[in-house]
PAZAPA-4460 file (N, C-alpha, C; in steps of 0.05 Angstrom, whole numbers, plus 32768, in hexadecimal, padded with zeros to 4 digits):
% residues 92
    n_x    n_y    n_z   ca_x   ca_y   ca_z    c_x    c_y    c_z   seq   type   mol
   890A   8908   86F9   8907   88FB   86E0   88F6   890C   86CD     1      M     A
   88F9   8908   86B4   88E9   8917   86A1   88CD   890B   869F     2      S     A
   88BC   8919   8692   88A0   890F   8690   889F   88F6   867F     3      I     A
   88B0   88F4   866B   88B1   88DC   865B   88B9   88C3   866B     4      N     A
   88CD   88C7   867B   88D7   88B0   868B   88C2   88A8   86A0     5      R     A
   88B6   88BC   86AC   88A1   88B6   86C0   8889   88A7   86B4     6      E     A
   8881   88B0   869C   886B   88A3   868F   8872   8886   8687     7      S     A
   888A   8883   867E   8893   8868   8676   8895   8856   868F     8      A     A
   889E   8861   86A5   88A0   8851   86BD   8884   8849   86C7     9      Y     A
   8872   885C   86C6   8856   8857   86CE   884A   8841   86BC    10      L     A
   884F   8842   86A3   8845   882F   8690   884F   8813   8697    11      Y     A
   8869   8810   869C   8875   87F6   86A2   886A   87EC   86BD    12      L     A
   8867   87FD   86D0   885C   87F5   86EA   883F   87EC   86E7    13      C     A
   8830   87F9   86D6   8814   87F1   86D3   8812   87D6   86C5    14      S     A
   8824   87D1   86B3   8825   87B6   86A6   882B   87A0   86BA    15      K     A
   883E   87A6   86CC   8845   8792   86E0   882E   878F   86F4    16      E     A
   8821   87A5   86FA   880A   87A3   870C   87F3   8792   8701    17      L     A
   87EF   8794   86E7   87DA   8784   86DB   87E2   8766   86DC    18      T     A
   87FB   8760   86D9   8804   8744   86DB   8800   873A   86F7    19      K     A
   8806   874B   870B   8802   8744   8727   87E4   873F   872D    20      M     A
   87D3   8750   8722   87B6   874D   8726   87AC   8733   871B    21      N     A
   87B6   872B   8703   87AD   8712   86F7   87B7   86FB   8709    22      K     A
   87CF   86FC   8713   87DA   86E7   8724   87CA   86E6   873E    23      K     A
   87C3   86FD   874A   87B3   86FE   8762   8798   86F0   875E    24      L     A
   878C   86F6   8747   8772   86EA   8741   8774   86CC   873F    25      H     A
   8789   86C2   8731   878D   86A5   872E   8792   8698   8749    26      E     A
   87A2   86A5   875A   87A8   8699   8774   8790   8699   8786    27      L     A
   8780   86AE   8786   8768   86AE   8797   8754   8699   878E    28      S     A
   8752   8696   8773   8740   8681   8768   874A   8665   8771    29      K     A
   8764   8661   876F   8770   8648   8777   876B   8642   8795    30      D     A
   876F   8656   87A6   876C   8653   87C2   874F   864D   87C9    31      A     A
   873C   865A   87BC   8720   8655   87C1   8718   8639   87B7    32      Q     A
   8724   8630   87A1   871E   8615   8797   8727   8600   87AB    33      Y     A
   873F   8603   87B6   8749   85EF   87C9   873B   85F1   87E4    34      H     A
   8731   8609   87EB   8722   860B   8804   8707   85FC   8801    35      R     A
   86FB   85FF   87E9   86E2   85F1   87E4   86E6   85D3   87E3    36      Q     A
   86FC   85CA   87D6   8702   85AD   87D5   8707   85A2   87F0    37      K     A
   8715   85B2   8801   871A   85AA   881D   8700   85A5   882C    38      H     A
   86ED   85B7   8828   86D4   85B5   8837   86C4   859D   882D    39      A     A
   86C6   8596   8814   86B6   8580   8809   86C4   8565   8809    40      L     A
   86DD   8564   8813   86EC   854B   8812   86E0   8536   8824    41      A     A
   86E0   851E   881A   86D4   8508   8829   86E8   84FB   883D    42      A     A
   8701   84F8   8835   8714   84EB   8847   872A   84FF   8850    43      D     A
   8739   84F7   8864   874D   8509   886F   8764   850E   885D    44      E     A
   876B   84FC   884C   8782   84FF   883A   877D   8516   8826    45      R     A
   8766   8515   8819   8760   852B   8806   875B   8545   8814    46      T     A
   874F   8544   882C   874B   855C   883C   8765   8569   8843    47      R     A
   8779   855A   884B   8794   8564   8851   87A1   856F   8838    48      Y     A
   879E   8561   8822   87AB   856A   8809   87A0   8585   8800    49      K     A
   8786   8589   8801   877A   85A3   87F9   8780   85B8   880E    50      H     A
   8781   85B0   8827   8788   85C4   883C   87A5   85CF   8837    51      S     A
   87B7   85BD   8831   87D3   85C4   882C   87D5   85D6   8813    52      K     A
   87C6   85CF   87FE   87C7   85E0   87E5   87BA   85FB   87EA    53      K     A
   87A5   85FC   87FA   8798   8615   8801   87AC   8627   8811    54      H     A
   87B9   861B   8824   87CC   8629   8834   87E3   8635   8823    55      H     A
   87ED   8625   8811   8803   862E   87FF   87F9   8645   87ED    56      H     A
   87E1   8643   87E3   87D6   8658   87D1   87D2   8671   87E0    57      A     A
   87C8   8670   87F9   87C4   8688   8809   87DE   8696   8811    58      T     A
   87F3   8686   8817   880D   8692   881D   8818   86A0   8805    59      E     A
   8816   8694   87EE   8820   86A0   87D5   8810   86B9   87CF    60      E     A
   87F6   86B8   87D5   87E4   86CF   87D0   87EC   86E7   87E2    61      L     A
   87F3   86E1   87FB   87FB   86F6   880E   8816   8703   8805    62      Q     A
   8828   86F3   87FC   8842   86FE   87F2   883E   870F   87DA    63      Q     A
   882C   8707   87C8   8827   8716   87B0   8818   8730   87B7    64      L     A
   8807   872F   87CC   87FA   8748   87D4   880D   875C   87DF    65      L     A
   8822   8753   87ED   8836   8766   87F7   8845   8773   87DF    66      K     A
   884B   8764   87CB   8858   876F   87B3   8845   8782   87A5    67      K     A
   882C   877B   87A4   8817   878B   8797   8815   87A7   87A5    68      H     A
   8815   87A7   87C0   8814   87C0   87CF   882D   87D1   87CA    69      D     A
   8844   87C4   87C9   885C   87D2   87C4   885C   87DF   87A8    70      A     A
   8851   87D0   8795   884F   87DB   877A   883C   87F3   8779    71      M     A
   8826   87F1   8787   8813   8807   8787   881F   8820   8794    72      L     A
   882E   881D   87A9   883B   8834   87B5   8850   8840   87A3    73      S     A
   885E   882F   8794   8872   8839   8780   8864   8848   876A    74      R     A
   884D   883E   8761   883E   884C   874C   8834   8867   8756    75      I     A
   882A   8868   876F   8821   8881   877A   8837   8896   877B    76      K     A
   884F   888D   8784   8866   889E   8785   886D   88AA   876A    77      H     A
   886E   8899   8756   8876   88A2   873B   885F   88B2   872E    78      H     A
   8847   88AE   8736   8831   88BE   872C   8833   88DB   8736    79      L     A
   883C   88DE   874E   8841   88F9   8759   8858   8906   8749    80      V     A
   886D   88F7   8744   8883   8901   8735   887B   8909   8719    81      N     A
   886A   88F8   870D   8860   88FE   86F2   884F   8917   86F1    82      Y     A
   883E   891B   8705   882E   8933   8706   883F   894C   870A    83      N     A
   8854   894A   871A   8866   8961   871E   8875   8967   8704    84      N     A
   887F   8953   86F6   888D   8957   86DD   887A   8963   86C8    85      A     A
   8861   895A   86C8   884E   8965   86B5   8848   8982   86BB    86      L     A
   8846   8989   86D4   8841   89A5   86DC   8859   89B6   86D4    87      R     A
   8871   89AC   86D8   8889   89BB   86D0   8889   89C0   86B2    88      K     A
   8883   89AB   86A3   8884   89AD   8686   886E   89C1   867C    89      E     A
   8857   89C1   8688   8842   89D3   8680   8848   89F0   8686    90      L     A
   8858   89F5   869B   8860   8A10   86A2   8873   8A1C   868D    91      K     A
   8883   8A0B   8681   8898   8A15   866E   888C   8A1E   8654    92      Q     A
***
């Protein structure tokens, strides 16, 4: 790919990565909230409710972390391609 395409691809990936980071932050905050509510719950019904919500949030968090890692590896790959294209263009 040319240097323009690589830079555009890196830009789009970084935008998507920032969206994922925001979502990760929200999910971790939500999971911590429900963990705290679970610990402070007085009766079994609310304890179970918050336990279930915490479990759901952590599962979603783990799935998003896998996507996050895949996106990071994709960015690293295209960063290498961008550097090679930049080196080629500077030689000319």
